[in-house]
Residue, then its C-alpha position, 0 to 999 in steps of 0.5 A: m475495538p480498533i477501527v481499520k481503514v483501507i486505502e488504495v495505492i499504486a506501486s511499481s518496480e523494475k526488479g519484480i513483484d516482491d520489490a513493488i510490494q516493498n516499495a508500496l510498504a516503504e512509501t505508504s509507511r512514510t505517512i501512515k502508521n499501524i499498517d496491518s496488511i497489504f492486499v495486491k488487488d491487481i498486477k500489471v507488467h510493462v513490456k518492450d521488445n518482448r521483455i518485461t520492463s517494469y511491474g505495477l501493482i494496485c494494492k489495498v493497504s489496511f491500517r489501524i486508526d490510532d485510539q488517540i486520533r479517534e478520541q480527538h475526532s470524536a471530541h469535535 
C-alpha cells in the first residue's frame, strides 16, 4: 500500500491563479517525484493603485513515497 506524504508550498505569479499553480507544480517537481495532487489552501492577491499586481497561493502538495525509499528507511 503506497504511503502519501503532504508538504505545504507557497507559489506566486503575476499572470493569474492558474499560472501560480503551474509554478507550484514546476518548482516542487524539480525535487519531489510521484506528485498526485495539489490542494490550494489559500489565495492572496497583492494590490497596488486598485490593480492586482500578483497572485499568491498556499498549496498542499501530495505525493507517493517511492517503495524503494521506504524499503531503505525500514532497513535501518
